[in-house]
C-alpha positions as CSV (number, residue, x, y, z in Angstrom):
1,M,9.0,49.4,1.8
2,K,13.0,49.8,2.6
3,R,13.9,50.4,6.1
4,W,15.7,53.4,5.3
5,D,12.9,54.8,3.3
6,M,10.5,54.2,5.7
7,F,12.6,55.9,8.5
8,A,13.0,58.9,6.2
9,K,9.4,59.3,5.7
10,I,8.5,59.1,9.4
11,K,10.8,61.9,10.0
12,E,9.5,63.8,7.0
13,N,5.9,63.6,8.2
14,R,7.1,64.4,11.7
15,S,8.5,67.7,10.8
16,R,5.2,68.5,8.8
17,G,3.5,68.5,12.2
18,L,1.5,65.1,11.6
19,N,1.2,62.9,14.8
20,K,2.0,59.1,15.2
21,S,-1.4,57.8,14.3
22,Q,-1.6,60.0,11.3
23,V,1.5,58.8,9.9
24,A,1.2,55.1,10.6
25,R,-2.2,55.5,8.6
26,L,-0.4,57.6,5.8
27,L,2.5,55.1,5.4
28,E,0.1,51.9,6.1
29,I,2.5,50.7,8.7
30,D,2.0,49.7,12.5
31,Y,1.6,52.4,14.9
32,K,4.4,50.6,17.3
33,T,6.8,50.8,14.3
34,V,6.1,54.6,14.2
35,S,6.6,55.0,17.9
36,K,9.9,53.0,17.9
37,Y,11.6,55.4,15.3
38,W,9.8,58.6,16.3
39,D,12.6,59.9,18.5
40,M,15.4,58.0,16.9
41,E,18.4,59.8,15.4
42,F,19.8,59.1,11.9
43,D,23.1,57.8,13.6
44,E,21.1,55.5,16.0
45,F,19.1,54.0,13.4
46,S,22.1,53.4,11.1
47,E,23.8,51.5,14.0
48,L,20.7,49.6,14.7
49,H,20.3,48.4,10.9
50,N,23.9,47.4,10.5
51,T,23.7,45.4,13.7
52,A,20.3,43.7,12.6
53,Q,21.8,43.0,9.2
54,S,25.0,41.1,10.8
55,R,23.1,39.5,13.6
56,R,23.0,35.8,13.1
57,K,19.1,34.7,12.7
58,K,17.5,31.6,14.7
59,V,17.0,29.9,11.4
60,D,20.8,30.2,10.2
61,K,21.7,26.9,11.9
62,Y,19.5,24.8,9.7
63,K,20.7,27.0,6.5
64,K,22.7,24.0,4.9
65,Q,19.7,21.7,5.2
66,I,17.1,23.8,3.9
67,L,19.3,24.9,0.9
68,E,19.9,21.1,0.3
69,W,16.3,20.5,0.5
70,I,15.0,23.6,-1.8
71,K,17.8,22.5,-4.4
72,E,16.7,19.0,-4.7
73,Y,12.9,19.8,-4.5
74,R,12.1,23.2,-6.3
75,D,8.5,23.1,-5.6
76,M,8.9,22.4,-1.7
77,S,6.8,24.7,0.2
78,A,8.0,26.7,3.5
79,A,5.1,24.9,5.1
80,Q,6.8,21.4,4.5
81,I,10.1,22.6,5.2
82,Y,9.1,23.7,8.5
83,D,7.1,20.3,9.3
84,W,10.4,18.4,8.4
85,L,12.3,20.7,10.7
86,L,10.0,19.9,13.5
87,E,9.7,16.0,12.6
88,K,13.7,16.0,12.5
89,H,14.6,18.5,15.4
90,G,11.4,18.7,17.7
91,E,10.1,22.3,19.0
92,L,11.7,25.2,16.9
93,D,12.2,28.5,18.6
94,F,11.0,30.6,15.4
95,K,7.4,30.9,14.1
96,E,6.3,29.4,10.2
97,R,6.2,32.8,9.3
98,T,9.8,33.7,10.0
99,L,10.9,30.6,8.3
100,R,8.9,31.6,5.3
101,L,10.5,35.0,5.0
102,Y,13.9,33.5,5.2
103,V,13.2,30.8,2.6
104,N,12.0,33.5,0.2
105,K,15.3,35.3,0.9
106,L,17.5,32.0,0.2
107,R,15.6,31.5,-3.0
108,K,16.3,34.9,-4.2
109,E,20.0,34.8,-3.2
110,Y,20.5,31.4,-4.8
111,D,18.3,32.0,-7.5
112,L,16.1,29.0,-6.7
113,P,12.6,30.2,-7.7
114,K,9.8,27.9,-6.5
115,V,7.9,26.1,-9.0
116,T,3.9,26.3,-8.4
117,S,0.8,25.2,-10.3
118,V,-2.6,27.0,-9.9
119,R,-5.7,25.6,-9.3
120,Q,-9.1,27.5,-8.8
121,Y,-11.4,26.5,-5.7
122,E,-14.8,28.4,-4.7
123,E,-15.8,29.0,-1.2
124,I,-18.6,27.0,0.1
125,E,-20.8,27.6,3.4
126,N,-19.6,26.3,6.7
127,L,-21.9,23.3,8.0
128,P,-23.1,22.6,11.6
129,M,-21.1,20.4,13.6
130,G,-21.0,16.5,13.3
131,Y,-23.1,17.0,10.3
132,Q,-21.1,16.2,7.3
133,A,-17.5,15.0,6.4
134,Q,-15.8,14.8,2.9
135,V,-14.0,11.8,1.3
136,D,-11.5,11.6,-1.7
137,L,-9.0,9.3,-3.1
138,G,-5.5,10.4,-4.5
139,E,-2.0,8.9,-5.3
140,I,1.5,10.0,-5.6
141,W,4.7,8.3,-6.8
142,L,7.4,8.1,-4.1
143,K,11.1,7.1,-4.3
144,T,12.5,4.5,-1.9
145,H,16.1,4.6,-0.4
146,D,17.5,2.7,-3.2
147,N,16.0,5.2,-5.7
148,K,13.1,2.9,-6.9
149,R,9.8,4.5,-7.7
150,V,6.5,3.3,-5.9
151,K,3.2,4.4,-6.0
152,A,1.3,5.2,-2.9
153,Y,-2.5,5.6,-2.5
154,C,-4.3,8.2,-0.2
155,F,-7.7,8.0,1.5
156,G,-8.5,11.4,3.0
157,M,-11.4,12.3,5.3
158,V,-12.2,15.7,6.6
159,L,-15.1,16.8,8.9
160,S,-16.4,19.9,7.1
161,H,-17.0,22.1,10.5
162,S,-13.8,21.7,12.4
163,R,-11.6,20.7,9.2
164,Y,-10.3,18.2,11.4
165,K,-8.6,15.3,9.1
166,F,-7.9,11.8,8.7
167,V,-5.4,10.4,6.2
168,W,-4.7,6.9,5.3
169,W,-2.1,5.5,2.9
170,S,-2.0,2.1,0.9
171,D,0.5,0.4,-1.3
172,K,-2.2,-1.0,-3.7
173,P,-5.0,0.8,-5.5
174,F,-8.1,0.8,-3.2
175,T,-10.8,-1.5,-3.5
176,T,-14.4,-1.6,-2.2
177,S,-13.2,-3.9,0.7
178,S,-9.9,-1.5,1.4
179,F,-12.2,1.6,0.9
180,I,-14.4,0.5,3.8
181,K,-11.5,-0.4,5.9
182,A,-10.4,3.0,5.7
183,H,-13.7,4.5,6.7
184,N,-13.4,1.9,9.8
185,K,-10.2,3.7,10.6
186,A,-11.3,7.3,10.0
187,F,-14.5,6.7,12.4
188,E,-12.3,4.9,15.0
189,Y,-9.8,8.0,15.0
190,F,-12.8,10.5,15.1
191,G,-14.7,8.4,17.8
192,G,-17.8,8.6,15.8
193,R,-19.2,9.4,12.3
194,P,-21.0,12.2,10.6
195,K,-24.7,12.3,9.4
196,E,-23.6,12.9,5.9
197,I,-20.6,11.8,3.8
198,V,-19.7,13.8,0.4
199,Y,-18.1,11.4,-2.3
200,D,-16.8,11.8,-5.8
201,Q,-18.0,9.2,-8.3
202,D,-15.6,6.4,-7.9
203,K,-15.8,2.8,-9.0
204,V,-14.8,1.2,-5.7
205,L,-18.6,2.7,-4.4
206,V,-20.5,3.5,-7.4
207,V,-21.9,1.4,-10.1
208,S,-23.9,3.9,-11.9
209,E,-25.3,7.4,-11.3
210,N,-28.6,5.9,-12.8
211,N,-30.2,9.5,-13.1
212,G,-30.3,10.0,-9.7
213,D,-31.2,6.4,-8.5
214,I,-27.6,5.7,-7.8
215,L,-26.5,2.2,-7.7
216,Y,-23.6,1.4,-5.3
217,T,-21.3,-1.9,-5.4
218,E,-22.7,-4.5,-3.2
219,G,-20.0,-4.3,-0.7
220,F,-20.6,-0.5,-0.1
221,Q,-24.2,-0.9,-0.1
222,N,-24.1,-3.5,2.7
223,Y,-21.9,-0.9,4.4
224,L,-24.6,1.8,4.2
225,N,-27.2,-0.3,5.5
226,S,-25.1,-1.3,8.4
227,L,-24.0,2.3,9.4
228,K,-27.1,4.1,7.8
229,F,-25.3,7.3,7.2
230,K,-26.7,9.8,4.4
231,V,-24.4,9.8,1.1
232,Y,-24.2,12.9,-1.1
233,L,-22.6,12.1,-4.5
234,C,-20.7,14.8,-6.1
235,R,-21.5,15.1,-10.0
236,K,-18.6,14.6,-12.8
237,A,-16.1,17.6,-12.9
238,D,-17.7,19.3,-9.7
239,P,-14.6,19.8,-7.6
240,E,-16.2,22.9,-5.6
241,S,-18.9,20.7,-4.0
242,K,-15.9,18.7,-2.4
243,G,-13.3,21.7,-2.0
244,K,-12.4,20.9,1.4
245,V,-11.2,17.3,1.1
246,E,-9.7,18.0,-2.2
247,A,-7.7,20.5,-0.2
248,V,-6.7,17.9,2.4
249,V,-5.8,15.2,-0.3
250,K,-3.2,17.7,-1.8
251,Y,-2.1,19.0,1.4
252,A,-1.5,15.3,2.8
253,K,0.5,14.6,-0.8
254,N,2.5,18.0,-0.7
255,N,3.2,18.6,2.8
256,F,3.6,15.0,4.2
257,A,4.2,12.5,1.3
258,K,6.1,14.7,-1.2
259,H,10.0,13.8,-1.2
260,R,9.6,11.7,1.7
261,K,11.6,8.2,1.2
262,F,9.1,5.2,1.2
263,V,10.2,2.4,3.4
264,D,7.3,0.2,3.7
265,I,3.4,1.0,4.1
266,E,3.1,0.4,7.9
267,S,6.3,2.9,8.6
268,F,4.7,5.3,6.2
269,N,1.1,5.3,8.1
270,D,3.0,5.6,11.4
271,D,4.7,8.7,10.2
272,N,1.6,9.8,8.7
273,L,-0.4,9.6,12.0
274,K,2.3,11.5,13.9
275,W,2.2,14.3,10.9
276,L,-1.6,14.6,11.8
277,E,-1.0,15.3,15.5
278,R,2.0,17.4,14.7
279,T,1.0,19.5,11.6
280,G,-2.2,18.6,9.7
281,N,-4.6,18.9,12.6
282,K,-2.6,21.3,14.9
283,K,-1.9,24.0,12.6
284,V,-4.1,27.1,12.1
285,H,-6.4,26.6,8.9
286,E,-6.0,29.3,6.6
287,T,-9.8,29.6,6.1
288,T,-11.3,29.4,9.5
289,K,-8.4,30.7,11.2
290,K,-8.9,28.1,14.1
291,V,-6.8,25.0,15.1
292,P,-8.8,22.2,13.8
293,A,-7.7,19.8,16.9
294,E,-9.1,22.6,19.3
295,V,-12.5,22.9,17.3
296,F,-12.8,19.2,17.0
297,A,-12.8,18.8,20.7
298,L,-16.3,20.3,20.5
299,E,-17.6,18.8,17.3
300,K,-16.7,15.3,18.7
301,E,-19.8,15.5,21.1
302,H,-21.7,16.0,18.2
303,L,-20.6,12.8,15.9
304,M,-23.2,9.7,15.8
305,P,-21.8,6.5,17.7
306,I,-20.6,3.5,15.8
307,P,-22.5,0.4,16.2
308,T,-19.9,-2.2,17.3
309,L,-16.8,-0.8,16.7
310,F,-15.6,-2.9,13.8
311,A,-14.3,-6.5,13.9
312,E,-11.3,-5.0,12.5
313,S,-10.7,-2.7,15.3
314,T,-8.7,-4.8,17.7
315,D,-5.4,-4.8,19.0
316,T,-4.4,-7.9,16.7
317,K,-3.3,-7.8,13.1
318,I,-1.9,-10.2,10.7
319,L,0.6,-9.2,8.1
320,T,2.7,-11.2,5.7
321,Y,6.4,-10.4,5.1
322,L,9.5,-12.2,3.5
323,V,12.2,-13.7,5.4
324,R,15.7,-12.3,4.6
325,K,18.8,-14.4,3.7
326,N,20.6,-13.5,7.1
327,N,17.2,-15.0,8.8
328,T,15.6,-11.8,9.9
329,V,12.3,-10.3,9.1
330,F,12.1,-6.5,8.4
331,Y,9.2,-4.7,10.2
332,K,8.6,-1.0,10.6
333,Q,12.3,-0.1,10.1
334,N,13.7,-2.5,12.3
335,R,15.0,-6.3,12.0
336,Y,13.7,-9.0,13.9
337,Q,15.9,-12.1,14.2
338,V,14.4,-15.7,13.5
339,P,16.3,-19.1,14.0
340,I,18.7,-20.3,11.8
341,G,17.4,-22.3,8.9
342,T,14.1,-20.5,9.0
343,Y,15.1,-19.0,5.5
344,S,14.6,-20.7,2.2
345,P,14.0,-18.6,-1.1
346,G,10.7,-17.0,-1.2
347,K,9.9,-18.0,2.4
348,E,6.9,-16.1,3.9
349,V,5.8,-15.7,7.6
350,N,3.0,-14.0,9.2
351,L,3.2,-11.3,11.8
352,S,0.6,-11.4,14.5
353,V,1.0,-7.8,16.1
354,K,-0.7,-7.9,19.6
355,K,-0.2,-4.7,21.7
356,D,3.7,-4.3,22.3
357,C,4.6,-7.8,21.0
358,I,4.8,-9.6,17.3
359,E,4.6,-13.3,16.7
360,I,6.4,-14.4,13.8
361,I,4.3,-17.5,12.7
362,D,5.2,-20.1,9.7
363,K,2.9,-19.3,6.9
364,D,2.8,-22.8,5.6
365,T,2.4,-24.6,8.8
366,N,0.9,-22.1,10.9
367,E,3.3,-23.0,13.8
368,L,4.7,-20.1,16.1
369,I,8.4,-19.7,15.1
370,I,9.3,-16.7,17.8
371,T,7.9,-14.0,19.8
372,H,9.6,-10.5,19.6
373,K,8.8,-7.2,21.9
374,I,8.4,-4.3,19.4
375,A,11.4,-2.2,19.2
376,K,10.8,1.6,19.8
377,G,13.3,3.1,17.7
378,K,14.6,2.7,14.0
379,G,17.4,0.7,12.5
380,Q,17.7,-1.6,15.3
381,L,18.5,-5.7,15.3
382,V,16.2,-7.4,17.7
383,T,18.1,-10.8,18.5
384,I,16.9,-14.1,20.0
385,D,18.6,-14.3,23.4
386,H,19.6,-17.9,22.7
387,P,19.5,-18.6,19.1
388,D,21.0,-22.2,19.4
389,R,18.5,-23.0,22.1
390,Q,15.8,-21.4,20.1
391,K,16.5,-23.6,17.0
392,S,16.2,-26.5,18.8
393,R,12.6,-25.8,20.0
394,K,11.8,-26.2,16.5
395,Y,10.5,-29.9,15.3
396,S,13.2,-32.4,15.6
397,C,13.4,-35.1,12.5
398,D,11.4,-37.6,14.7
399,E,8.5,-35.4,15.2
400,M,8.6,-34.1,11.5
401,R,8.5,-37.7,10.7
402,E,5.2,-38.3,12.5
403,K,3.8,-35.1,11.6
404,V,4.3,-36.0,7.8
405,L,3.1,-39.4,8.3
406,K,0.1,-38.2,9.7
407,S,-0.7,-36.1,6.8
408,L,-0.3,-39.1,4.4
409,G,-2.5,-41.4,6.3
410,E,0.2,-43.7,7.8
411,T,0.1,-46.5,5.3
412,D,2.9,-49.1,4.8
413,K,3.8,-47.4,1.4
414,A,3.9,-43.8,3.2
415,I,5.9,-44.9,5.9
416,T,8.2,-46.6,3.1
417,F,8.2,-43.4,1.1
418,V,9.3,-41.1,4.1
419,D,11.7,-43.4,5.5
420,I,13.7,-43.5,2.1
421,I,13.6,-39.5,2.0
422,R,15.1,-39.1,5.6
423,A,17.8,-41.6,4.7
424,E,18.6,-40.1,1.3
425,K,18.0,-36.6,1.9
426,S,18.7,-36.4,5.7
427,R,19.9,-32.6,5.3
428,Y,16.9,-31.5,3.6
429,F,14.4,-33.8,5.5
430,K,12.6,-30.9,7.3
431,D,12.1,-29.0,4.2
432,Q,11.2,-32.1,2.2
433,S,8.7,-33.0,5.0
434,N,7.2,-29.2,4.9
435,L,6.7,-29.3,1.2
436,I,4.9,-32.8,1.5
437,I,2.7,-31.4,4.3
438,K,1.9,-28.3,2.4
439,T,1.3,-30.3,-1.0
440,V,-1.3,-32.9,0.4
441,T,-3.1,-30.5,3.1
442,S,-6.0,-29.9,0.6
443,E,-5.9,-32.9,-1.7
444,N,-8.1,-35.9,-1.8
445,P,-6.6,-38.6,0.5
446,S,-7.4,-41.4,-2.1
447,L,-5.6,-39.2,-4.9
448,V,-2.6,-38.8,-2.2
449,Q,-2.4,-42.4,-1.7
450,K,-2.4,-43.0,-5.3
451,A,0.4,-40.7,-6.1
452,I,2.5,-42.4,-3.2
453,D,1.9,-45.9,-4.5
454,Y,2.8,-44.8,-7.9
455,C,6.1,-42.9,-6.6
456,V,7.1,-46.2,-4.4
457,E,6.5,-48.5,-7.3
458,R,9.0,-46.2,-9.8
459,K,11.3,-45.2,-6.9
460,L,10.7,-41.9,-7.0
461,Y,11.5,-40.7,-3.5
462,S,11.1,-36.7,-3.3
463,A,8.6,-34.3,-2.2
464,G,8.8,-32.6,-5.5
465,M,7.9,-36.0,-7.5
466,L,5.1,-36.2,-5.1
467,K,3.9,-33.1,-5.7
468,D,4.2,-33.5,-9.7
469,T,2.6,-37.1,-9.5
470,I,-0.6,-35.9,-7.8
471,Q,-0.6,-32.8,-10.2
472,Y,-0.4,-35.3,-13.1
473,F,-3.2,-37.4,-11.7
474,K,-5.3,-34.5,-11.4
475,E,-4.9,-33.4,-15.0
476,E,-5.4,-36.9,-16.4
477,E,-8.7,-37.0,-14.3
478,K,-9.9,-33.7,-16.0
479,R,-8.9,-35.0,-19.3
480,Q,-10.9,-38.5,-18.8
481,L,-14.1,-36.0,-17.9
482,N,-13.6,-33.7,-20.7
483,K,-13.0,-36.5,-23.4
484,K,-15.6,-36.7,-26.1
485,Y,-16.3,-39.2,-29.1
486,F,-17.1,-38.0,-32.3
487,K,-18.6,-40.1,-35.3
488,A,-16.2,-40.0,-38.2
489,D,-17.5,-38.4,-41.5
490,I,-16.8,-41.3,-44.0
491,S,-19.4,-40.3,-46.5
492,T,-18.5,-40.5,-50.2
493,P,-17.6,-36.9,-51.9
494,S,-20.5,-35.9,-54.0
495,K,-18.3,-35.7,-57.3
496,Y,-17.6,-39.5,-56.9
497,Q,-20.9,-41.0,-56.0
498,D,-22.0,-41.8,-59.6
499,L,-18.7,-44.0,-60.1
500,K,-19.1,-47.7,-60.2
501,P,-15.9,-49.9,-59.6
502,E,-15.2,-52.8,-61.9
503,I,-16.3,-56.2,-60.5
504,R,-13.7,-58.7,-61.2
505,S,-14.2,-62.5,-61.5
506,I,-12.9,-64.8,-58.8
507,E,-11.1,-66.6,-61.2
508,E,-8.6,-64.1,-61.9
509,Y,-7.5,-64.1,-58.2
510,T,-7.2,-68.1,-58.4
511,N,-5.2,-68.3,-61.3
512,S,-2.8,-65.6,-60.2
513,L,-1.8,-67.9,-57.1
514,K,-0.9,-71.0,-59.6
515,G,2.5,-69.7,-60.1
516,D,5.2,-68.5,-62.7
517,S,3.7,-70.6,-65.5
518,H,0.7,-68.4,-65.6
519,S,2.8,-65.0,-65.2
520,G,2.1,-63.8,-68.6
521,E,-1.7,-64.3,-68.2
522,I,-1.5,-62.5,-64.7
523,G,0.4,-59.7,-66.3
524,A,-2.3,-59.4,-69.0
525,N,-5.1,-59.5,-66.7
526,Q,-3.4,-56.9,-64.7
527,R,-3.3,-54.6,-67.2
528,K,-7.0,-55.2,-67.7
529,C,-7.5,-53.6,-64.3
């Protein structure tokens, strides 16, 4: 109802003798609204209306940003816009409902209608505290800062009573192992587990429904045997029995992930946990009209305890990263410097995360390269205090020589092989030594010694030659083991078996050796053949 039309009808019904309550019921508006305009004159209302129209709204300061978002992402919801504003600016001085009305007005004003899709759900009965959780998987395509497309995979678990959610993302499709790992993270997040979990029929946990005698994958069956929770498996094409979690996965994809730039999976999950605290579990649930985090505070007491809180739930985790050309490692949107000379094409290092520190470890030699404090912000370069001094802490050439000789058995030919490489390739001696150590680490010592003898005899002094020689001998051993001898088939074809060759007299051959005087006779005899 337009404001002028509403004001006129309030005045009209007052003149008819109706009281405020009757007018409010008749016009289906709030009693306070009727009271506000009950004694107001037309001139006073006109001035108030014009002032309201010209007054700057609290959301106006974000208008440019909101317009950019809804122009670029036509299906973006007001709820996601509100969450993005919270993430970017912190607490806001207006409610989500105010923003929703403002966004709707902008869409009409700039002709930017929202693109939506409709899906039907059926209401299901609420369950007791701590009894049930529901699990589902999803996926979404995202864009990186350089506009490349990557797919992110979502694991969602929601407690059916409180609607308290946990969401975890992976940059690889979920396997049975990573599926179990996501469960562990969810139970750790909740501080316990429910008595029953509802699942869809997914290949990471179910081999066959088997007419009710469900066959689980071996890994998931072992997990069930350990934690002993009840499983409720949905039938195919039965979204109603798992509606809560389907809505959670959809909510996480559309409110958190959609249109968000992907940097790396660690940063993405960090932002995801902040979103859960800020919006996912803090916002009033549309169905229950309660805040999930507040209801969860009571439900948490009803969850089952977890036996031995997972080997994975420690303060330490190992990650693998590439070393960049500028001798830095990119971790959670920050750059961590490593000593000059660490980089080589394809060079990988392990990152061991321990509370507020990361240890950067050589993946090939398992040697510690450097330790850094984890940066709290984003876009920072964490440098080495004394890069030259740090570089000198790495192995010297003499130490490297001792290390590589130890891996080769310290034979005379090994000493010759290493010393000539050091003399001829002094600049690359450490790289050559690292490759030798990496090559021979898991090889048979006798095979390695055979390869060294071969290289020294033929003056093939390089780590690459040693690697190729070892590979050659390994393949040669395989060929010898697989070599088989077959009896040749020399039987006479059936069509020639009845033929008999002509038998000559030995005198013919004797006469042929007597010289030219008997050439005519030899020719005649040859024609007989």
